[in-house]
C-alpha positions, 0 to 999 in steps of 0.5 A: 361389197359396198365400193369404197367411194360410195361408203365416203360418200354415205358417212355422217357429218359426225365425230367418230372414228374411221379404221381404214383396212387394206385388199387382205382385211388387215386394219393398216390405219386407225384414225379420229375425226370431229367431222367423219366425212370432211377428214375421211375424204380428205384423203382420196381427194387430195394430192399427198406431200408426204410419201408414208401417206400416200403408199396408205391411201394407195392400200386402201381397200374398205374401211369402217367406222365408228360415229362417238359422241363428242370429239374426245370420245374420239380420241379417247376409242382411237386411243385404245384400237390403235393399242388394241390394233397395232396397224403397221402405219399408226404404229410407225409415226 
């Protein structure tokens, strides 16, 4: 299995949607980005003041992403994926 930090290092700088998974393989958060590399990396390089975000980051063991053409496409895809999978950290928002 490719390590999480290796996946993050190889992320493209394009718009897209990312899915974070926990140790059981459950999708726990879905987000969008105009630059996947910058957005996803920010979760792992900052100290999080928000407790919920800190708890989320501690549970992430894997990620998947989908590149799209525009930030608007990312918004639409994120919305449909959240409705489909109802990840626990999105639902609590």
